[in-house]
N, CA and C atoms as a LAMMPS dump frame, in Angstrom:
ITEM: TIMESTEP
0
ITEM: NUMBER OF ATOMS
471
ITEM: BOX BOUNDS ff ff ff
-5.0000000000000000e+02 5.0000000000000000e+02
-5.0000000000000000e+02 5.0000000000000000e+02
-5.0000000000000000e+02 5.0000000000000000e+02
ITEM: ATOMS id mol type element x y z
1 1 1 N 18.804 -1.865 -8.918
2 1 2 C 18.703 -3.105 -8.134
3 1 3 C 18.371 -2.782 -6.684
4 2 1 N 17.634 -3.631 -6.06
5 2 2 C 17.143 -3.413 -4.71
6 2 3 C 18.188 -3.774 -3.66
7 3 1 N 18.164 -3.03 -2.555
8 3 2 C 18.963 -3.417 -1.399
9 3 3 C 18.091 -4.166 -0.383
10 4 1 N 16.893 -4.558 -0.803
11 4 2 C 15.974 -5.323 0.031
12 4 3 C 16.256 -6.817 -0.147
13 5 1 N 16.003 -7.629 0.873
14 5 2 C 16.223 -9.069 0.73
15 5 3 C 15.258 -9.676 -0.289
16 6 1 N 15.702 -10.731 -0.969
17 6 2 C 14.849 -11.414 -1.933
18 6 3 C 13.707 -12.11 -1.199
19 7 1 N 12.487 -11.936 -1.729
20 7 2 C 11.296 -12.559 -1.164
21 7 3 C 10.431 -13.082 -2.3
22 8 1 N 9.763 -14.206 -2.057
23 8 2 C 8.861 -14.779 -3.048
24 8 3 C 7.422 -14.581 -2.571
25 9 1 N 6.6 -13.931 -3.399
26 9 2 C 5.223 -13.638 -2.993
27 9 3 C 4.413 -14.907 -2.749
28 10 1 N 4.791 -16.025 -3.369
29 10 2 C 4.095 -17.287 -3.124
30 10 3 C 4.396 -17.82 -1.724
31 11 1 N 5.48 -17.359 -1.101
32 11 2 C 5.84 -17.822 0.234
33 11 3 C 5.277 -16.944 1.348
34 12 1 N 4.632 -15.839 0.997
35 12 2 C 4.006 -15.013 2.029
36 12 3 C 2.865 -15.801 2.657
37 13 1 N 2.529 -15.512 3.912
38 13 2 C 1.549 -16.334 4.634
39 13 3 C 0.096 -16.019 4.289
40 14 1 N -0.759 -16.971 4.638
41 14 2 C -2.198 -16.791 4.587
42 14 3 C -2.744 -17.474 5.821
43 15 1 N -3.379 -16.794 6.756
44 15 2 C -3.706 -15.378 6.731
45 15 3 C -2.455 -14.498 6.691
46 16 1 N -2.619 -13.252 6.262
47 16 2 C -1.482 -12.356 6.076
48 16 3 C -0.778 -11.996 7.373
49 17 1 N 0.46 -11.545 7.208
50 17 2 C 1.278 -11.086 8.335
51 17 3 C 1.434 -9.574 8.265
52 18 1 N 1.561 -8.969 9.424
53 18 2 C 1.803 -7.541 9.54
54 18 3 C 3.171 -7.358 10.169
55 19 1 N 3.997 -6.499 9.546
56 19 2 C 5.314 -6.246 10.136
57 19 3 C 5.728 -4.797 9.924
58 20 1 N 6.522 -4.304 10.867
59 20 2 C 7.061 -2.961 10.739
60 20 3 C 8.094 -2.947 9.619
61 21 1 N 8.256 -1.781 9.008
62 21 2 C 9.192 -1.614 7.895
63 21 3 C 10.395 -0.836 8.395
64 22 1 N 11.587 -1.321 8.072
65 22 2 C 12.806 -0.634 8.508
66 22 3 C 13.299 0.382 7.485
67 23 1 N 12.698 0.418 6.304
68 23 2 C 13.099 1.355 5.255
69 23 3 C 12.174 2.57 5.23
70 24 1 N 12.705 3.668 4.713
71 24 2 C 11.892 4.859 4.507
72 24 3 C 10.864 4.576 3.419
73 25 1 N 9.635 5.058 3.612
74 25 2 C 8.568 4.968 2.627
75 25 3 C 8.221 6.392 2.21
76 26 1 N 8.082 6.609 0.904
77 26 2 C 7.851 7.95 0.381
78 26 3 C 6.845 7.888 -0.765
79 27 1 N 5.913 8.845 -0.776
80 27 2 C 4.937 8.976 -1.857
81 27 3 C 4.987 10.418 -2.346
82 28 1 N 5.048 10.59 -3.684
83 28 2 C 5.047 11.917 -4.293
84 28 3 C 3.839 12.039 -5.226
85 29 1 N 3.259 13.25 -5.234
86 29 2 C 2.138 13.551 -6.118
87 29 3 C 2.192 15.038 -6.455
88 30 1 N 2.058 15.369 -7.726
89 30 2 C 2.033 16.762 -8.144
90 30 3 C 3.295 17.528 -7.79
91 31 1 N 4.439 16.846 -7.804
92 31 2 C 5.701 17.5 -7.479
93 31 3 C 5.908 17.739 -5.99
94 32 1 N 5.03 17.201 -5.167
95 32 2 C 5.116 17.397 -3.721
96 32 3 C 5.189 16.059 -2.998
97 33 1 N 5.642 16.102 -1.764
98 33 2 C 5.641 14.911 -0.919
99 33 3 C 4.229 14.739 -0.354
100 34 1 N 3.619 13.61 -0.671
101 34 2 C 2.284 13.288 -0.158
102 34 3 C 2.367 12.568 1.18
103 35 1 N 3.402 11.749 1.356
104 35 2 C 3.604 11.007 2.603
105 35 3 C 5.068 10.595 2.688
106 36 1 N 5.598 10.582 3.895
107 36 2 C 7.013 10.267 4.108
108 36 3 C 7.156 9.741 5.532
109 37 1 N 7.623 8.507 5.664
110 37 2 C 7.74 7.929 7.007
111 37 3 C 8.911 6.968 7.129
112 38 1 N 9.372 6.838 8.343
113 38 2 C 10.298 5.782 8.743
114 38 3 C 9.627 4.874 9.77
115 39 1 N 8.308 5.007 9.907
116 39 2 C 7.534 4.275 10.906
117 39 3 C 6.389 3.487 10.266
118 40 1 N 6.593 3 9.05
119 40 2 C 5.535 2.317 8.331
120 40 3 C 5.387 0.857 8.7
121 41 1 N 4.33 0.284 8.174
122 41 2 C 4.056 -1.146 8.281
123 41 3 C 3.833 -1.695 6.887
124 42 1 N 3.948 -3.01 6.763
125 42 2 C 3.552 -3.666 5.526
126 42 3 C 2.775 -4.923 5.865
127 43 1 N 1.862 -5.263 4.951
128 43 2 C 1.087 -6.492 5.057
129 43 3 C 1.592 -7.428 3.971
130 44 1 N 1.885 -8.654 4.38
131 44 2 C 2.385 -9.69 3.464
132 44 3 C 1.335 -10.789 3.373
133 45 1 N 0.858 -11.035 2.154
134 45 2 C -0.159 -12.059 1.932
135 45 3 C 0.191 -12.855 0.682
136 46 1 N -0.052 -14.156 0.739
137 46 2 C 0.243 -15.044 -0.387
138 46 3 C -0.248 -14.452 -1.701
139 47 1 N 0.624 -14.473 -2.696
140 47 2 C 0.329 -14.01 -4.059
141 47 3 C 0.137 -12.5 -4.184
142 48 1 N 0.488 -11.73 -3.158
143 48 2 C 0.36 -10.277 -3.207
144 48 3 C 1.724 -9.611 -3.058
145 49 1 N 1.927 -8.514 -3.762
146 49 2 C 3.061 -7.655 -3.43
147 49 3 C 2.735 -7.012 -2.081
148 50 1 N 3.742 -6.669 -1.279
149 50 2 C 3.464 -6.042 0.017
150 50 3 C 2.657 -4.755 -0.142
151 51 1 N 1.758 -4.542 0.81
152 51 2 C 0.992 -3.307 0.887
153 51 3 C 1.555 -2.51 2.058
154 52 1 N 1.857 -1.23 1.819
155 52 2 C 2.529 -0.391 2.81
156 52 3 C 1.56 0.604 3.426
157 53 1 N 1.701 0.82 4.731
158 53 2 C 0.808 1.687 5.49
159 53 3 C 1.609 2.76 6.215
160 54 1 N 1.117 4.008 6.115
161 54 2 C 1.765 5.181 6.689
162 54 3 C 0.993 5.674 7.909
163 55 1 N 1.712 6.021 8.991
164 55 2 C 0.997 6.631 10.111
165 55 3 C 0.385 7.957 9.659
166 56 1 N -0.817 8.279 10.125
167 56 2 C -1.485 9.489 9.651
168 56 3 C -0.672 10.767 9.87
169 57 1 N 0.131 10.807 10.897
170 57 2 C 0.928 12.003 11.169
171 57 3 C 1.965 12.26 10.073
172 58 1 N 2.327 11.22 9.322
173 58 2 C 3.326 11.348 8.259
174 58 3 C 2.714 11.514 6.871
175 59 1 N 1.401 11.674 6.805
176 59 2 C 0.715 11.928 5.539
177 59 3 C 0.538 13.44 5.41
178 60 1 N 1.177 14.022 4.399
179 60 2 C 1.164 15.465 4.2
180 60 3 C 0.089 15.902 3.214
181 61 1 N -0.364 14.99 2.371
182 61 2 C -1.422 15.288 1.402
183 61 3 C -2.745 15.495 2.136
184 62 1 N -3.645 16.193 1.478
185 62 2 C -5.007 16.291 1.986
186 62 3 C -5.772 15.059 1.509
187 63 1 N -6.487 14.43 2.401
188 63 2 C -7.299 13.258 2.069
189 63 3 C -8.765 13.638 2.166
190 64 1 N -9.484 13.454 1.069
191 64 2 C -10.916 13.739 1.028
192 64 3 C -11.659 12.42 0.882
193 65 1 N -12.666 12.164 1.725
194 65 2 C -13.406 10.906 1.611
195 65 3 C -13.93 10.693 0.19
196 66 1 N -13.806 9.457 -0.276
197 66 2 C -14.269 9.069 -1.611
198 66 3 C -15.364 8.014 -1.453
199 67 1 N -16.09 7.793 -2.507
200 67 2 C -17.19 6.84 -2.457
201 67 3 C -16.671 5.406 -2.362
202 68 1 N -17.505 4.565 -1.81
203 68 2 C -17.235 3.132 -1.776
204 68 3 C -16.474 2.674 -0.556
205 69 1 N -16.668 1.423 -0.257
206 69 2 C -15.949 0.718 0.799
207 69 3 C -15.675 -0.685 0.278
208 70 1 N -14.735 -1.353 0.908
209 70 2 C -14.504 -2.754 0.576
210 70 3 C -14.226 -3.515 1.864
211 71 1 N -14.479 -4.802 1.808
212 71 2 C -14.293 -5.648 2.98
213 71 3 C -13.174 -6.636 2.72
214 72 1 N -12.154 -6.574 3.547
215 72 2 C -11.067 -7.56 3.512
216 72 3 C -11.386 -8.612 4.567
217 73 1 N -11.343 -9.861 4.166
218 73 2 C -11.674 -10.93 5.108
219 73 3 C -10.723 -10.964 6.298
220 74 1 N -9.53 -10.391 6.165
221 74 2 C -8.531 -10.422 7.231
222 74 3 C -8.471 -9.123 8.031
223 75 1 N -8.573 -7.988 7.339
224 75 2 C -8.359 -6.702 8.009
225 75 3 C -9.654 -5.994 8.379
226 76 1 N -10.729 -6.229 7.658
227 76 2 C -11.993 -5.581 7.959
228 76 3 C -12.432 -4.624 6.874
229 77 1 N -13.19 -3.595 7.259
230 77 2 C -13.801 -2.65 6.329
231 77 3 C -12.849 -1.49 6.038
232 78 1 N -12.609 -1.232 4.753
233 78 2 C -11.728 -0.142 4.318
234 78 3 C -12.56 0.998 3.753
235 79 1 N -12.14 2.215 4.067
236 79 2 C -12.714 3.415 3.472
237 79 3 C -11.693 4.037 2.533
238 80 1 N -12.16 4.697 1.466
239 80 2 C -11.278 5.234 0.423
240 80 3 C -11.225 6.755 0.45
241 81 1 N -10.144 7.285 -0.138
242 81 2 C -9.904 8.725 -0.131
243 81 3 C -9.311 9.184 -1.45
244 82 1 N -9.675 10.405 -1.842
245 82 2 C -8.955 11.113 -2.89
246 82 3 C -7.725 11.722 -2.223
247 83 1 N -6.604 11.731 -2.944
248 83 2 C -5.353 12.279 -2.427
249 83 3 C -5.082 13.583 -3.169
250 84 1 N -4.902 14.674 -2.428
251 84 2 C -4.747 15.991 -3.03
252 84 3 C -3.449 16.64 -2.554
253 85 1 N -2.611 17.008 -3.52
254 85 2 C -1.378 17.755 -3.261
255 85 3 C -1.372 18.945 -4.211
256 86 1 N -1.522 20.141 -3.675
257 86 2 C -1.599 21.31 -4.542
258 86 3 C -2.777 21.17 -5.479
259 87 1 N -2.51 21.23 -6.796
260 87 2 C -3.588 21.09 -7.785
261 87 3 C -3.756 19.653 -8.277
262 88 1 N -2.883 18.754 -7.853
263 88 2 C -2.973 17.354 -8.258
264 88 3 C -4 16.625 -7.382
265 89 1 N -4.869 15.854 -8.028
266 89 2 C -5.904 15.113 -7.321
267 89 3 C -5.948 13.692 -7.866
268 90 1 N -5.537 12.737 -7.043
269 90 2 C -5.595 11.318 -7.409
270 90 3 C -6.858 10.741 -6.767
271 91 1 N -7.828 10.437 -7.597
272 91 2 C -9.129 9.997 -7.1
273 91 3 C -9.098 8.559 -6.581
274 92 1 N -9.68 8.393 -5.395
275 92 2 C -9.826 7.066 -4.754
276 92 3 C -8.492 6.316 -4.733
277 93 1 N -7.435 7.03 -4.387
278 93 2 C -6.07 6.507 -4.493
279 93 3 C -5.458 6.097 -3.161
280 94 1 N -6.222 6.211 -2.068
281 94 2 C -5.72 5.803 -0.753
282 94 3 C -6.856 5.156 0.022
283 95 1 N -6.503 4.36 1.01
284 95 2 C -7.521 3.734 1.849
285 95 3 C -7.013 3.588 3.273
286 96 1 N -7.983 3.401 4.174
287 96 2 C -7.705 3.297 5.603
288 96 3 C -8.63 2.246 6.208
289 97 1 N -8.104 1.487 7.143
290 97 2 C -8.91 0.615 7.995
291 97 3 C -9.017 1.335 9.345
292 98 1 N -10.149 1.982 9.589
293 98 2 C -10.314 2.73 10.844
294 98 3 C -10.451 1.791 12.045
295 99 1 N -11.115 0.674 11.853
296 99 2 C -11.336 -0.293 12.933
297 99 3 C -10.997 -1.694 12.431
298 100 1 N -9.705 -1.957 12.211
299 100 2 C -9.335 -3.275 11.669
300 100 3 C -9.526 -4.396 12.694
301 101 1 N -9.44 -5.601 12.195
302 101 2 C -9.521 -6.774 13.064
303 101 3 C -8.384 -6.737 14.084
304 102 1 N -8.509 -7.554 15.092
305 102 2 C -7.543 -7.576 16.194
306 102 3 C -6.106 -7.752 15.712
307 103 1 N -5.88 -8.642 14.772
308 103 2 C -4.515 -8.913 14.296
309 103 3 C -3.88 -7.711 13.596
310 104 1 N -4.703 -6.737 13.173
311 104 2 C -4.197 -5.595 12.407
312 104 3 C -4.439 -4.263 13.125
313 105 1 N -4.65 -4.299 14.432
314 105 2 C -4.9 -3.084 15.208
315 105 3 C -3.771 -2.061 15.067
316 106 1 N -2.557 -2.517 14.851
317 106 2 C -1.411 -1.591 14.739
318 106 3 C -1.567 -0.614 13.58
319 107 1 N -2.364 -0.97 12.55
320 107 2 C -2.524 -0.065 11.404
321 107 3 C -3.874 0.656 11.406
322 108 1 N -4.556 0.667 12.527
323 108 2 C -5.822 1.415 12.615
324 108 3 C -5.542 2.884 12.299
325 109 1 N -6.239 3.411 11.293
326 109 2 C -6.062 4.805 10.898
327 109 3 C -4.877 5.068 10.003
328 110 1 N -4.045 4.074 9.768
329 110 2 C -2.897 4.24 8.875
330 110 3 C -3.368 4.288 7.429
331 111 1 N -2.618 4.962 6.588
332 111 2 C -3.023 5.221 5.208
333 111 3 C -2.167 4.411 4.245
334 112 1 N -2.811 3.729 3.314
335 112 2 C -2.124 3.02 2.228
336 112 3 C -2.458 3.724 0.917
337 113 1 N -1.514 3.711 -0.015
338 113 2 C -1.674 4.395 -1.293
339 113 3 C -1.54 3.412 -2.448
340 114 1 N -2.409 3.542 -3.445
341 114 2 C -2.191 2.851 -4.712
342 114 3 C -1.018 3.543 -5.4
343 115 1 N -0.05 2.781 -5.846
344 115 2 C 1.133 3.372 -6.492
345 115 3 C 0.812 3.955 -7.867
346 116 1 N -0.126 3.352 -8.599
347 116 2 C -0.421 3.774 -9.965
348 116 3 C -0.814 5.227 -10.121
349 117 1 N -1.733 5.747 -9.325
350 117 2 C -2.157 7.136 -9.489
351 117 3 C -1.156 8.164 -8.954
352 118 1 N -0.179 7.706 -8.19
353 118 2 C 0.798 8.619 -7.606
354 118 3 C 1.887 8.945 -8.628
355 119 1 N 2.558 10.051 -8.418
356 119 2 C 3.695 10.41 -9.269
357 119 3 C 4.821 9.401 -9.091
358 120 1 N 5.108 9.043 -7.848
359 120 2 C 6.145 8.05 -7.547
360 120 3 C 5.985 7.583 -6.108
361 121 1 N 6.298 6.313 -5.874
362 121 2 C 6.309 5.727 -4.537
363 121 3 C 7.637 4.999 -4.367
364 122 1 N 8.185 5.061 -3.162
365 122 2 C 9.499 4.484 -2.91
366 122 3 C 9.503 3.651 -1.639
367 123 1 N 10.246 2.534 -1.699
368 123 2 C 10.643 1.775 -0.518
369 123 3 C 12.151 1.923 -0.464
370 124 1 N 12.651 2.6 0.558
371 124 2 C 14.067 2.96 0.574
372 124 3 C 14.342 3.857 -0.618
373 125 1 N 15.373 3.53 -1.384
374 125 2 C 15.735 4.317 -2.561
375 125 3 C 15.102 3.797 -3.846
376 126 1 N 14.341 2.725 -3.747
377 126 2 C 13.801 2.096 -4.951
378 126 3 C 12.389 2.561 -5.266
379 127 1 N 12.195 3.039 -6.498
380 127 2 C 10.851 3.393 -6.944
381 127 3 C 10.097 2.108 -7.26
382 128 1 N 8.868 2.017 -6.774
383 128 2 C 8.061 0.814 -6.946
384 128 3 C 7.237 0.904 -8.214
385 129 1 N 6.708 -0.253 -8.616
386 129 2 C 5.691 -0.285 -9.663
387 129 3 C 4.424 -0.857 -9.019
388 130 1 N 3.253 -0.5 -9.538
389 130 2 C 2.011 -0.977 -8.925
390 130 3 C 1.811 -2.475 -9.122
391 131 1 N 1.188 -3.112 -8.142
392 131 2 C 0.75 -4.491 -8.315
393 131 3 C -0.199 -4.521 -9.503
394 132 1 N -0.138 -5.553 -10.338
395 132 2 C -1.021 -5.621 -11.513
396 132 3 C -2.491 -5.514 -11.134
397 133 1 N -3.289 -5.034 -12.078
398 133 2 C -4.729 -4.9 -11.874
399 133 3 C -5.072 -3.58 -11.216
400 134 1 N -6.36 -3.382 -10.965
401 134 2 C -6.78 -2.11 -10.391
402 134 3 C -7.453 -2.261 -9.033
403 135 1 N -7.33 -3.437 -8.405
404 135 2 C -7.966 -3.637 -7.106
405 135 3 C -6.947 -3.702 -5.976
406 136 1 N -5.918 -4.507 -6.14
407 136 2 C -4.948 -4.7 -5.073
408 136 3 C -3.954 -3.537 -5.056
409 137 1 N -3.512 -3.174 -3.879
410 137 2 C -2.665 -1.992 -3.749
411 137 3 C -1.22 -2.277 -3.41
412 138 1 N -0.721 -3.455 -3.747
413 138 2 C 0.661 -3.782 -3.419
414 138 3 C 1.665 -2.968 -4.215
415 139 1 N 2.844 -2.855 -3.652
416 139 2 C 3.964 -2.159 -4.292
417 139 3 C 5.007 -3.198 -4.684
418 140 1 N 5.329 -3.27 -5.96
419 140 2 C 6.287 -4.254 -6.476
420 140 3 C 7.671 -3.628 -6.515
421 141 1 N 8.622 -4.314 -5.886
422 141 2 C 10.033 -3.919 -5.902
423 141 3 C 10.839 -5.029 -6.573
424 142 1 N 12.045 -4.695 -6.989
425 142 2 C 12.847 -5.636 -7.784
426 142 3 C 13.3 -6.867 -7.009
427 143 1 N 13.192 -6.864 -5.693
428 143 2 C 13.601 -8.022 -4.892
429 143 3 C 12.542 -9.12 -4.859
430 144 1 N 11.338 -8.818 -5.35
431 144 2 C 10.249 -9.797 -5.278
432 144 3 C 10.358 -10.837 -6.379
433 145 1 N 10.081 -12.057 -6.011
434 145 2 C 10.014 -13.174 -6.951
435 145 3 C 8.607 -13.729 -6.919
436 146 1 N 8.262 -14.553 -7.913
437 146 2 C 6.925 -15.108 -7.988
438 146 3 C 6.011 -14.164 -8.738
439 147 1 N 4.746 -14.54 -8.839
440 147 2 C 3.774 -13.771 -9.611
441 147 3 C 2.722 -13.212 -8.657
442 148 1 N 2.701 -11.879 -8.458
443 148 2 C 1.625 -11.32 -7.639
444 148 3 C 0.314 -11.319 -8.414
445 149 1 N -0.776 -11.665 -7.731
446 149 2 C -2.062 -11.697 -8.427
447 149 3 C -2.55 -10.289 -8.718
448 150 1 N -3.528 -10.2 -9.606
449 150 2 C -4.101 -8.924 -9.996
450 150 3 C -4.273 -8.8 -11.488
451 151 1 N -3.348 -9.397 -12.249
452 151 2 C -3.467 -9.373 -13.715
453 151 3 C -4.627 -10.279 -14.134
454 152 1 N -5.136 -10.068 -15.331
455 152 2 C -6.251 -10.875 -15.842
456 152 3 C -5.937 -12.369 -15.682
457 153 1 N -6.896 -13.082 -15.111
458 153 2 C -6.754 -14.523 -14.92
459 153 3 C -6.173 -14.908 -13.564
460 154 1 N -5.688 -13.939 -12.772
461 154 2 C -5.088 -14.26 -11.477
462 154 3 C -5.898 -13.724 -10.304
463 155 1 N -6.98 -13.023 -10.568
464 155 2 C -7.7 -12.306 -9.538
465 155 3 C -8.201 -13.204 -8.396
466 156 1 N -8.494 -14.448 -8.667
467 156 2 C -9.114 -15.318 -7.655
468 156 3 C -8.203 -16.443 -7.168
469 157 1 N -6.916 -16.242 -7.273
470 157 2 C -5.989 -17.255 -6.745
471 157 3 C -6.147 -17.374 -5.258
């Protein structure tokens, strides 16, 4: 059970909100720590599980540029990375907004990870599960209520 406050993803704002995280954020890959911070941010958007961002100084994995970019109407242009820890390689498993919109300047250069390709991701002591689907990168924790989009039939809510 989560020690995080109960939140409903349908009540998150649109346009999204950016807030600092008071809990430790941890990502593991290949038996190693890929990222570990107490200085993270999260983005909260209607129908999405929160997306967590790590300051680059707290990313221990090697990040190799990957193909493709995507455009978020709120944050701007994202670039993707392969995440490498030792011999483990999670392809296109992280992204960065190098030059985000004004409202998201605090996360310029910060790294977000898809939970699915990682060995484990944590908010505080709780291991997360990936937001449904293969596009959105939210982290689902047990305190969340409502239905995060991403599963078949919810992509365009």
